[in-house]
KOLFIMAR-582871 format. One record per residue: x, y, z of N, C-alpha, C, CB in turn; residue in three letters; residue number from 1. Coordinates in Angstrom, 3 decimals. Glycine has a CB too. Example, Ala and Ser with C-alpha at 12.3 -4.5 7.8 and 13.67 -1.06 7.14 Angstrom:
REC       nx       ny       nz      cax      cay      caz       cx       cy       cz      cbx      cby      cbz   r   k
REC   13.190   -5.690    7.800   12.300   -4.500    7.800   13.200   -3.300    7.800   11.308   -4.473    9.046 ALA   1
REC   12.850   -2.250    7.080   13.670   -1.060    7.140   12.900    0.030    7.870   14.084   -0.598    5.725 SER   2
This chain:
REC       nx       ny       nz      cax      cay      caz       cx       cy       cz      cbx      cby      cbz   r   k
REC  110.942   64.493  -64.628  110.828   64.131  -63.522  108.897   63.763  -64.298  111.406   65.420  -62.092 MET   1
REC  108.644   62.051  -63.666  107.502   61.512  -63.720  106.686   61.467  -62.571  107.657   60.440  -64.145 ARG   2
REC  105.247   61.601  -63.006  104.679   61.703  -61.514  104.635   60.453  -60.631  103.241   62.184  -61.560 ALA   3
REC  105.213   59.580  -59.754  104.979   58.003  -59.811  103.368   57.958  -59.975  105.568   57.099  -58.280 PRO   4
REC  103.486   56.816  -60.702  101.933   55.666  -61.354  101.189   55.031  -60.031  102.583   53.875  -62.517 VAL   5
REC   99.999   55.191  -59.556   99.663   54.224  -58.677  100.139   53.062  -59.249   98.298   54.170  -58.364 ARG   6
REC  100.979   51.895  -58.169  100.045   50.450  -58.593   98.893   49.942  -59.190   99.759   49.946  -57.819 SER   7
REC   98.989   48.804  -59.516   97.430   47.963  -59.788   97.039   47.505  -58.782   97.321   46.757  -60.712 LEU   8
REC   96.598   47.022  -58.394   95.586   46.070  -57.037   97.028   44.308  -57.729   92.454   45.751  -57.733 PRO   9
REC   96.655   43.982  -57.133   97.627   42.745  -57.003   97.021   41.490  -57.200   98.270   42.656  -55.674 ALA  10
REC   95.131   41.677  -57.281   94.304   40.686  -57.323   93.552   40.960  -57.406   94.186   39.995  -56.736 GLY  11
REC   91.681   40.233  -57.169   90.838   40.458  -57.445   90.472   40.844  -56.065   90.313   39.640  -58.207 LEU  12
REC   90.850   40.060  -55.348   90.657   40.553  -53.524   90.776   41.924  -53.388   91.902   39.951  -52.373 ASP  13
REC   92.142   42.331  -53.463   92.556   43.563  -53.076   91.839   44.600  -53.975   94.058   43.648  -53.136 GLN  14
REC   90.772   44.391  -55.047   90.797   45.112  -55.745   89.462   45.798  -55.638   91.209   44.609  -56.771 SER  15
REC   88.534   44.417  -54.402   86.966   44.543  -54.163   87.958   45.396  -52.769   85.554   42.742  -53.929 PHE  16
REC   88.687   44.607  -51.931   89.116   45.822  -50.439   89.053   47.422  -51.018   91.195   45.557  -49.723 THR  17
REC   89.610   47.494  -52.289   90.215   48.848  -52.098   88.918   49.527  -53.454   92.405   48.916  -52.519 ILE  18
REC   88.582   49.134  -53.540   86.835   49.700  -54.037   85.901   49.755  -53.025   85.997   48.690  -55.119 ALA  19
REC   85.798   49.247  -52.346   84.734   49.136  -50.920   85.634   50.666  -49.907   84.981   46.871  -49.767 VAL  20
REC   86.432   50.343  -50.025   87.103   51.143  -48.827   86.819   52.857  -49.741   89.261   50.512  -48.456 ILE  21
REC   87.770   53.163  -51.069   87.546   54.195  -51.282   86.572   55.137  -52.356   88.473   54.290  -51.285 GLU  22
REC   85.455   53.927  -52.742   84.924   54.472  -54.171   83.750   54.768  -53.526   84.806   53.444  -55.611 TYR  23
REC   83.527   56.190  -53.670   81.786   56.853  -53.164   80.566   56.443  -53.182   81.342   57.828  -53.755 PRO  24
REC   80.615   55.756  -54.539   79.556   55.084  -54.724   78.532   54.259  -53.779   79.967   54.454  -55.447 ALA  25
REC   80.074   53.142  -53.621   79.936   51.947  -52.385   79.871   52.701  -51.041   81.372   50.799  -52.304 ILE  26
REC   80.535   53.405  -50.821   80.746   54.346  -49.376   78.622   54.569  -48.826   81.900   56.617  -50.044 LEU  27
REC   78.961   55.531  -50.249   77.362   55.965  -50.445   76.196   54.781  -49.813   77.060   56.129  -52.295 ALA  28
REC   76.129   54.108  -50.321   75.447   52.836  -50.612   75.879   52.223  -49.300   75.901   51.997  -52.051 THR  29
REC   76.762   52.209  -48.930   76.581   50.847  -47.435   76.592   51.832  -46.421   78.136   49.424  -47.039 LEU  30
REC   76.302   53.132  -46.343   75.780   54.352  -45.641   74.130   53.566  -45.359   75.854   56.058  -46.808 HIS  31
REC   73.555   53.984  -46.909   72.424   53.969  -47.057   71.146   52.279  -46.625   72.622   54.481  -48.477 LEU  32
REC   72.138   51.531  -46.141   71.952   50.329  -45.835   71.813   50.008  -44.031   73.128   49.650  -46.573 VAL  33
REC   73.149   51.454  -43.596   73.134   51.143  -42.307   71.592   51.824  -41.913   74.542   51.753  -41.502 ASP  34
REC   71.222   53.239  -42.375   70.311   54.042  -42.242   69.222   52.836  -42.446   70.384   55.343  -43.206 ALA  35
REC   68.750   52.643  -43.198   67.612   52.017  -43.531   67.653   50.399  -42.689   67.565   51.985  -45.264 SER  36
REC   68.441   50.256  -41.241   68.616   49.484  -41.165   68.486   49.887  -39.661   69.481   48.987  -41.917 ALA  37
REC   68.573   51.134  -39.403   68.150   52.068  -38.349   66.718   51.685  -38.302   68.423   53.673  -38.649 PHE  38
REC   65.759   52.968  -39.456   64.648   53.172  -39.867   63.692   52.090  -39.587   64.761   53.462  -41.065 THR  39
REC   64.378   50.135  -39.842   63.275   49.084  -39.643   63.494   49.081  -37.998   63.537   47.405  -40.556 VAL  40
REC   64.274   49.062  -37.394   64.475   48.842  -35.736   63.283   50.072  -35.257   66.485   49.259  -35.044 GLN  41
REC   63.784   50.975  -35.426   62.785   51.963  -34.980   61.347   51.637  -35.331   63.111   53.279  -35.555 SER  42
REC   60.867   50.951  -36.595   59.552   51.174  -36.248   59.068   49.679  -35.924   58.722   51.960  -37.435 VAL  43
REC   59.872   48.426  -36.120   59.757   47.410  -35.139   59.875   47.647  -33.203   60.909   46.508  -35.682 GLU  44
REC   60.167   48.998  -33.574   59.653   49.454  -32.088   58.352   50.031  -31.547   60.421   50.365  -31.709 CYS  45
REC   58.288   50.821  -32.388   56.978   51.831  -32.278   55.647   50.489  -32.342   56.906   53.266  -33.989 ALA  46
REC   56.074   48.828  -32.494   54.869   47.873  -32.720   55.243   46.973  -31.609   54.718   47.087  -34.289 LEU  47
REC   56.221   47.225  -30.494   56.415   46.948  -29.581   55.666   46.966  -28.470   57.119   47.305  -29.544 LEU  48
REC   54.459   46.223  -27.276   53.357   46.425  -26.309   54.590   47.197  -25.445   52.399   44.873  -25.586 PRO  49
REC   53.649   48.477  -24.658   53.888   49.865  -24.078   53.187   49.455  -22.534   53.015   51.328  -25.093 ARG  50
REC   53.688   49.943  -21.710   53.545   49.715  -20.314   53.422   51.548  -19.314   55.154   48.612  -19.893 ILE  51
REC   52.605   51.657  -19.357   52.190   53.116  -18.863   52.157   53.181  -17.197   50.573   53.517  -19.494 ALA  52
REC   52.470   53.646  -16.465   52.140   53.665  -14.894   52.334   55.210  -14.530   53.258   52.592  -13.900 ALA  53
REC   50.852   55.797  -13.509   50.973   56.713  -13.161   50.756   56.399  -11.433   50.172   57.569  -13.991 GLU  54
REC   50.605   57.581  -10.305   50.686   57.423   -8.697   50.246   59.245   -8.489   52.696   56.769   -7.942 ALA  55
REC   49.725   58.737   -7.274   49.541   60.196   -6.977   48.771   59.814   -5.022   48.124   61.154   -8.560 GLY  56
REC   49.463   61.386   -4.547   49.070   61.490   -3.028   48.591   62.554   -2.628   50.024   61.305   -2.167 ALA  57
REC   48.023   62.236   -1.713   47.559   63.973   -1.203   46.974   63.577    0.608   45.661   64.856   -2.591 SER  58
REC   47.468   64.698    1.139   46.964   64.608    2.768   46.088   66.389    3.008   48.855   64.354    4.132 ARG  59
REC   45.216   65.590    3.659   44.541   66.714    4.253   44.558   67.034    6.228   42.965   66.396    3.660 SER  60
REC   43.991   67.967    6.036   43.792   67.562    7.512   42.610   68.824    7.917   45.500   67.619    8.557 PHE  61
REC   41.372   68.301    8.856   40.810   68.694    9.340   40.398   69.046   10.607   40.521   68.428    8.951 SER  62
REC   40.388   70.317   11.552   40.147   70.039   12.608   38.061   69.959   12.692   41.103   71.196   13.488 ASP  63
REC   37.540   69.492   13.548   36.257   69.564   13.523   36.693   69.306   15.494   35.214   68.278   12.268 PHE  64
REC   37.308   69.715   16.011   37.480   69.378   17.959   36.283   70.408   18.074   39.416   70.001   19.135 SER  65
REC   35.700   70.748   19.242   34.927   70.992   20.215   35.588   72.368   19.983   34.943   70.116   21.608 PRO  66
REC   35.020   73.651   19.944   35.113   74.650   20.293   36.451   75.049   19.304   35.100   74.676   21.781 GLY  67
REC   36.712   74.463   17.998   37.908   74.925   17.277   36.920   75.990   16.248   38.951   73.480   16.416 ALA  68
REC   37.436   76.774   15.904   36.860   77.895   15.176   37.367   77.389   13.643   37.475   79.534   15.752 GLU  69
REC   36.482   77.550   13.175   36.838   77.374   11.194   37.174   77.919   10.521   36.159   77.229   10.285 ALA  70
REC   37.988   77.397    9.808   39.926   78.009    9.287   39.175   78.786    8.253   41.565   76.542    8.405 MET  71
REC   38.896   79.555    8.382   38.386   80.262    6.904   39.537   81.655    6.333   36.509   81.072    7.261 GLU  72
REC   39.392   81.417    5.165   40.200   82.787    4.826   40.340   83.814    5.142   40.129   83.186    4.090 PRO  73
REC   38.900   84.387    5.147   39.036   85.787    5.498   39.382   86.283    7.055   37.757   86.367    5.099 SER  74
REC   39.667   84.679    8.055   39.591   84.968    8.906   41.343   85.051    9.385   38.562   84.198    9.429 ARG  75
REC   41.848   84.603    8.755   43.404   84.610    8.549   44.582   85.432    8.232   43.552   84.024    7.863 LEU  76
REC   43.552   86.425    7.050   44.203   87.597    6.587   43.857   88.955    7.984   43.439   87.965    4.817 LEU  77
REC   44.858   89.379    8.248   44.867   90.237    8.741   44.504   91.730    8.554   45.591   90.021    8.932 PRO  78
REC   43.265   91.948    9.420   41.990   93.472    8.699   42.408   94.187    8.385   41.020   94.361    9.363 ALA  79
REC   41.858   94.576    6.441   42.820   95.629    6.756   42.565   97.410    6.984   43.692   95.439    5.655 SER  80
REC   43.270   98.755    6.903   42.857  100.037    7.630   41.835  100.482    7.070   43.783  101.093    7.690 ALA  81
């Protein structure tokens, strides 16, 4: 009993289609083309202008009314024994 023989492509177009789908060197080259395109896009993005923003806020309160004691840290702590 013979092993089944793989049939030849019907024409040149079908040969190219099979080669692109199955031949490892062609597949590897297609992946390299995709990777190179990604690298080009990454480098182009680095050349684009950038915008940066920063914000801050603070709030403080001081009681300077007559008769108010100064808020010193030593007066806020309990006396040690």
